[in-house]
N, C-alpha and C positions, 0 to 999 in steps of 0.2 A: 154738157159741153163735149165737143166732138174730140176724138183722139188726137187730131192735128193740133187742137188748141191745147191740149194738156203736154204735148211733147214738143211743143215750139219753142224757140229760143226765149229765155227769161228776158232779153234785152231787146225785145223787138220794138214796136212802133214807138213807144212811150219811154224807153228806158232812160233816153237823156234827149235834150232839147237840140235839134238840128236846125239851123237857120241858114243853111247853105243854099244859095241860088243854084250855084254851078254843080251839076250832077257829077262833075268828074273831080270835084274839090271839096273836102269837107271844111265845114266851118271852123272856127277858132274855138268855139266851146267844145266841139267833138274832140279836137286834138288835144285840148286841155284835159278832158276827161278821160282819153286813151293814154296820155302821158301819166297821169295820176294812177290809173289802173296798173300800168306797168311798173310802177314804183311798188304797189303792193305784190305783183306777181314776183318781182326781184327779191323782195325781203322774204316772201314765203319760201321761195327756192334756196334763197341764200341760207336759211336756217336748217335745210337738210344737212347741210355740210359744214357748217361754221364750227360745229363741236369737234370735227374729226380731228383737227391738229392738237386739240386740247384735252382728248379722252383721257390720257395718263392722269393730267392734273385734276379732271373733274372726278374720275374714278377714286382718286385719293381724298378729294374734298368730301365725298358723300360715302366713303368707306366700302367700296366694292371692288371687286378684282377685275383683271383685265378680260376674262372670259364673258363678263356681263356687260362690259362698257359699250358694245355695239348696240346694245338695247336703247341706248340714249339717242342714237340716230335712227334706229329701225322704228321705235315708238311713234316718232314724229311722222316718219313715212306711212306708217299704218293709219294715223289720223287723217292724212293728206288723202290717201287712197280711199278710205271710206266716204269722205266728204264730198270728193270730187263729182263722182256721178249723182249726188244728191243736189248739187248746186242748181241745177235747172229747175227741178221741183221746188226747192225751198224759195228761189227767188220768185217763182210765179205765185207761190201762196202769200209770202210776206213782202213782196216787191223786190225788184233788182236793186233799189237804192237802200233799203233797209237792210237786206241781208249784207250787202258789200260793206256798207259803213258800221254796222253792228259787229259783224265778223272781224273786221279789221281793229276795232277797239278791243274785242276780247282777245284777239292775237296777240296785241301788245301788252295786255295785262298778264295773260298767261305766260308770256315770253319773261316778264319781270318776276312772276312767281318761281320760274325755274331757278333763278338765282338764289332763292331762299330755302331750296330744298336741302334736307341734311341726309338723305338715304336713297337707295335705288328705286324702291317702290314708288315713292312719291315724285322722284325725278321722271320715272317712266311715265306716271299719270299726267304731269304738268306738260312733258313734252307731247304727249298724246294729244291733250286738249288743244295746245299750242298748235300742233299740224292740223287738227280738226277744224279750227276756226281760220287758220291761215290758207288752208288748202282751197277754199271757195275762190281766193283772190286770184289763182292761176287760170281756171276756166273763164271766169268772168272778164279778164282782160283778154283772153284769147277771142271770146264771143264779140267783144266789141269791136275788133279788128274786122271780123267778116260781116257783121251786122250793120255798123255805122259808117265805115270808111268806104268810099266808093273804090270800084274794082282797081282803076289805075294807081290807087295810092295804098292798097293793102299790102303790097310788097314791103313799104316802108314799115308799115304797122308790124308785119311778121318779122322784120328784122329787128325791130325794137323788143319783140317778143323773145326772139332768138337770143338777143344780148341778154335778156334776164336769164333765160333758162341756160345758157352755156357758161356765161361770165360769172353768173352769181355763185354757182357751186365751185368753180375754179377759184375765185377770189375770196370764198367764205373761210376757208382755212387760213389764208393770210391775215384776214381781219381777226379771226379768232385767235390765231396764235400770238400776233402781236399784243392783243389786249390781255391775253392770259399771262404772257410774260412779264408785262409792264404794270399790269394793274390788278391782276387776279381773274381766274376763270369765270367768276360771276359776271363780270363786265360784258361778256359777250352777249348775255341775254338782254341787255340794256339798249343795243344798238337798234333795236326796231322802234323805240318809243318816238324819236324826233321823226323820221321818214314816215311812220304810220300817222302821226298827228298831222303832218303836212298833206298826205292823202287824203286823210278823212276830211280836213278843211275844204280842199279843193273839190272833192266829190260832193260835199254837202252842199255847195253852191251850184254845180254844173249838172248833176243828175236830176232829172225831173222826178217830182214827187209822184207816187202812185198809190192807189188804194189797194189794200189787202184783199186776198181771195181766200178767206179761210175756209170757205167751203169746199175747196180742194183737197183739205185734209182727209175728208171722208172717201175722197176718190183716189187716195194714195195707194201707190203699190207697196203696202207695209210688210206683206210677207216677203217681197222681193228685197226690201230694205234690211230685214231681218237676217234673211239667209245669206245676203252679200256680206253683211258686217260680221257675222260670226265665221263664215267662210274664209274671208280674207284675213281675218284676225288669227284664226287657227293655222291657215297655210303659212303665215308668217312666222308664228310661233315654231311651227315645226322646222322651217328652214334655219331659225334662229338657234334653236336648242338642240336640233338633231345632232350637230357636230360634237357638242359636249357629252350627249347622252347615248352616243353609239347607235343613232339612228333608230332603226326598227328593232334593235336589241331592247330598247326602252319601252316598257308598257305604255308610259306617260305619251311618248312620241306616237306609239301606235294608235291610241285613242285620239289624240290631237289630228292625226293624218285622217283617221275616219270620219271625224266631224267636219274637216275641211272638204274631203271628198263628197260626203253627203250634201253638205250645205251649198257648195258651189254647184253641184249637179242640179239640185233643186232650184237654186237661184236662175241658172240657165233655162231651164225648163219653164219656170214661171215667166220668164222675160219673153219667152217665144209664144207663150199661149195666152198671156193676160191681155185684155183689151187696151189697157193703159199702163205700159210697162215702164219702170223706173229708167231703165238703159234700153235704147232700141237697137238691140243687137242685131236686127235685120239690116241695118245700115252697112255692117261689114260685109254684106253680100255684094256691095258695089266694089268693082274691081280696084279702082285707084284707093278708096278708103280702106277697103280689106288689107291689101298688101302694104299700103302706107302705115297702117296700124301695126302691121306686123314689123315693119321696119322701125316703127317708133319703139315697141318693146325691146328690140335688140338695141337701139341707139340708147334707151334709158340705162339697160344692164351695162353697157359699157361707159356712159357717161357718168353715173352715180358710182359704179363699181371701181373706176379707175380713180375717182377722188377719194374713194375710200382706202384703196390699195397702197396708194403712193404715200400718204401719210403713215400708214401702217408700217410699210417697209423702212421709211426714214426713222421713225420712232423706235421699232423693235430692233432694227439690225444696226442701223448707224447710231443710234441713241441721240438723234436730234430733238432739241427742245422744240416746244410749239412755235416759237417765232422763226426759228430756222426752217421748220416744215413750211411754214406760210411763205417764206422767201422764195422756197423752191417753186411752190405751186403757183406763185405769182405770174410766173412765165407761161402757164397755160390760160391765164385770164387777160393779162394786159394787152397782147397783141390783138386780142378779138375786139377791143375798143376801136382800134383802126380799121380791122378788116370788116366787120359786120355791116357798118354802114354803107360799104361799097356793094353789098349783095344785091340790093334791089336793082343796081344798074346791071348787074351780071344776069339777072333773071329777065330783064327786059331783051337781052341779046341772045341768051341761050336756053336751051331746054332745062327746067328746072330739075328733071330727074338726072341729067348729066352732072349739073353742079353738085347736087346731093351725093351721087355715086362718087364723085372725085373726093368730096369732103369726107365721106365715110372711109375710102380707101386711104387717104392720108392720116386719118385717125388709126385706122387698122396698121398702117406701116410704122407710126410712132410706137404702137404697142409692141409689135414685133421687134423694134430696136432695143426693147429691154429683156429680151428673153436670153441673154448670155451674161447676165450680171454676175459679178463676183464681189468678194468681201470689200473690194477698193471702189465700187460702184456706189457712188454718193451724190451729193446735190450737183455739183458741176458735170457729172456725166449725164444728168437728166435735162440738161439745158437745151440741146438740140431736139431730143425726142419731144420735149414739152413745147417748143416753138412749132414744129411739124403737127403735133396734136391741136395746138391753138388755131393754126390754118384751117386744119381739117374740120373742127368744130364750128369754126365762123362760117364755113362754107355749107354745111348739111342742114341745119335745122329749119332755116326759114324756107328753103326750097322743099324740105320734106313735108312742112305744114302746108305749103301752098298745093303740092301734088295730091297730098292726102285728102285735104278739106276742100280743094278747088272744085271737085265735081259734086260736092254735097249742095243740095238746094238751100238757099238763105234760111228757110224756114227751120231747117234740120241743123242748123250750125251750132247752136247751144247744145244740142244732144250729141252730135258728133265731136264737139270740142270735149265734152266730159269724158266721152269714151277714149279719145286719143290722149288726153292728159292722164287718166286714170292709168291706162295701160303703159303708158311711158314711165310713170311712177311706179308701177307695179314692177315692171322689169328693173328698175332701180333697186327696189326692195329686195327682189329674188337675186339680183346680181350681187349685191352687197354680201347677202347671207351666203350665196354659193361660192364666190371668191373666197370668203374666210374659210370655208370648209375645204376648198381645193388647197389653199396654203398649208393647212393643218396636216391633211392626209398626204399631200406630195412631201412635206417636210418630213414626215414619218417614213415614207418611201425612201427618199434620198438619204435619211439617217442610217437607215438600216443597210443601203448599199454602200455608203462611205465607211460605216462602221465594219463591215466585212474586211476591208482593207487596211484597217487600223488594228492589227494584230500584234500584240506585244511580242511575238515570236519573231518578228520581222526585224531585221537590223536597223532599217531606216526610222522605224518607230521608235525602238530602244534609243537611237540617237537623238531623236526630237525630244524625247521624253527627258534624256540626260542634259540636253541644252536648256529646256525650260526649268528643270531642277536647278541648274547652275544659275538661272536668272533669279530664282527665288531665294537661293542662297547669298547671292550677292546683293539682295534687296532685304536682307534683315531676318531671313528665316535660317536659324541656326541649326536646327535639328535636320539631318539629312533625310530621315524617314518622313518628317513632315513636309519638307520641300519636295521629296519624290511623290508624296500622294497629292500634293497640290499641282504638281505638275500633269498627273494623269487626270486629275478633273479639268484642269485648264485645257488640256487636249480634247476632253470630251466636249467641253463648251465651244471649242473651235469647230469641231464636227457638227455639232447641232447647229451653229450659227451658220455654217457653209449650207447645211441642208435647208434651213431656213431661207436663205438667198435663193436656192435653187427652187424653193416651193413658190416663192413670189415670181420667179421667171416664168414658171408654169402657168401662174395665174395670168400674167400679162399676155401669154401666147393665147389663153382662152379668150381674152377680150379681143384680141386682133381677128381670131376666128369668128367670133360673134359679130364683129363688124363687118366682115366680108359677107355673112349672111344677111345683115342689114342692107348692104349694097345690093345684093341680087334681088332682094325683096322690092327694092325701089325700082329696078329695072322693069319688074313685072308689072307695075301700075300702067294704067292707060296714058296716053299722051295727054298733057294739059290742054284745056280749051282756051280759047281767046287769044291772049297775048304771047308773044313768042316764048316768054319764060313760063307763061302759065301761072304766074304767082297771083294775079289778080282774077283768075278765072273762077267761075262757079260751075 
């Protein structure tokens, strides 16, 4: 079999039945399949962030500390990142239809399994497998848009995909928070069952049956698969554990970093020299796809990082419960339901690069609006920044996808889709880990700076301690020495809390800077071909 055949889309000619006569309009069967696939992509992306507002509850339920809680989200992302580039190959070996349906079923089963875990290792394992089987649903939905919808209708498909990618993580903590507070944290893992069952039922009847090509297993890039899986997993472990283990002061982190560096270096070399690579990295040499992918990494960093950061702030600083966190985050998701369907019309009138640029800059502005937070900065203060962010997110993803993949040949769509989605999710995984580290390090920095001013020799500090001491004495603490000690402890807690707020402010500034870089990268892409918006061009 030729190299082209091995690396071409898994959804080509026979992925589903297309009975449309009009080349500019897809058949009803195609649209039904695309819509069902979008449900799968929505659920897969939803589950990246559905646990964020409920982390404290889940941590308590499985008996682990807050330092380890982020693994609940990170393990899912690792599973997705590993499987996304495998999707094209797996679907050619076992058929597009079998992989999509079987992985959807297993995704739902491992989702339910998460609800029955009782410790952190089993939760990490179940979440990792949930992400692995759900991850294929993202690039497969994306591939259907570029291979089965005619060019004039691709912006509509991209808008549907954008809705899944941006609305799902925004609304995830809202759904998770409501279910956790009212029915227990276990229920958040049952939300996948009914939508997945509907999707599987629809795809079972609309996707065309295909024969397997098990002979391709002998031709697989197994060395590339192994080095990629080891390298990405080790890299994520370094990012996740480095902050707690003093980074390269820990022998464990040093060993993991070496494993990640060696494995990923070998992986890149293998993909460039092997005859039939798992990931066609040479596609990145195409100007639009290369810079578009760079932009997608930054967007993933900001998109998933912000959905991690905001619940963490509201929970740790403002002591919001899961449902209250979800209510705040809802305003980053709900406006997108209205705005995203309008994006295809904008793409017909304006350069897609310009639309994406405006969206990224609005998202950046919303982040910069949160860099001067104080102890009084809570849910109400996030309302306007979240609305601005919602508008920015609604505008950026569909045009970004159109610009990035619009220049890729149809036969390369699945391979390019795998790269783009993997890199966006990798950016999200790195962003979540780095932002957590930034908050910790900057909290320590600000705590030291503020602590230098809180000197017991200063009159205003002694007056403040006396005021707090009087408060404790008036509220039942009889012993003056005990009340004085509690006042000093309380003042220290105020300092640490203020430092934590400043640490989160700095993290939001980093997100804003990253989005500016994403906006610059999108301007460096080539002008889209075809329509004015370029959304339907190849």
